[in-house]
C-alpha positions as CSV (number, residue, x, y, z in Angstrom):
1,X,0.0,0.0,0.0
2,X,1.3,3.4,-0.9
3,X,1.8,6.1,1.7
4,X,0.6,9.6,0.7
5,X,0.4,12.8,2.6
6,X,0.2,16.5,1.9
7,X,2.0,19.7,3.1
8,X,0.8,23.2,2.4
9,X,3.3,26.0,1.8
10,X,3.5,29.6,0.4
11,X,5.6,30.6,-2.6
12,X,5.5,33.8,-4.6
13,X,2.6,35.1,-2.5
14,X,0.4,32.1,-3.2
15,X,-0.5,28.9,-1.3
16,X,0.4,25.5,-2.8
17,X,0.0,21.9,-1.7
18,X,2.8,19.4,-2.0
19,X,1.5,15.8,-2.4
20,X,4.2,13.4,-1.1
21,X,4.3,9.7,-1.9
22,X,6.6,7.1,-0.5
23,X,8.6,5.6,-3.4
24,X,8.6,1.8,-3.2
25,X,12.1,0.2,-3.3
26,X,13.7,3.7,-3.4
27,X,15.1,6.0,-0.8
28,X,12.9,9.0,0.1
29,X,9.7,10.0,-1.6
30,X,8.3,11.7,-4.6
31,X,6.7,15.2,-4.4
32,X,4.0,16.5,-6.8
33,X,2.8,20.1,-6.9
34,X,0.1,21.5,-9.2
35,X,1.0,25.0,-10.5
36,X,-1.4,26.7,-12.9
37,X,-2.5,23.4,-14.5
38,X,1.1,21.9,-14.7
39,X,2.4,19.2,-12.4
40,X,5.9,19.7,-11.0
41,X,7.6,16.5,-9.7
42,X,10.8,16.0,-7.8
43,X,12.4,13.5,-5.5
44,X,12.9,14.3,-1.8
45,X,15.4,12.1,0.1
46,X,13.8,12.5,3.5
47,X,15.8,15.3,5.1
48,X,12.8,16.5,7.0
49,X,9.9,18.9,6.7
50,X,12.0,22.1,6.6
51,X,14.1,20.8,3.7
52,X,11.0,19.6,1.9
53,X,9.2,22.9,2.1
54,X,12.3,24.9,1.2
55,X,12.9,22.7,-1.9
56,X,9.2,22.9,-2.8
57,X,9.3,26.8,-2.6
58,X,12.4,26.9,-4.7
59,X,10.9,24.6,-7.4
60,X,7.7,26.6,-7.6
61,X,9.4,30.0,-7.6
62,X,11.8,28.8,-10.3
63,X,9.0,27.4,-12.4
64,X,6.9,30.6,-12.1
65,X,10.0,32.8,-12.9
66,X,10.6,30.7,-16.1
67,X,7.0,31.4,-17.1
68,X,7.3,35.1,-16.3
69,X,4.8,34.9,-13.5
70,X,7.0,35.6,-10.4
């Protein structure tokens, strides 16, 4: 059975939700974030909530900047 949980965070003045899923047979977990109809996905190696939220903020802000929305 797959383990799934969510974390809310703020980036670029907006609130987003990171959906985290344990990755079977791999270290850490996968994170998915919906941003303006696009799904951003990255791996998190389990360094804790602070590292997860900081990486999520960074990924979202970078994506928005690349689209000219940040």
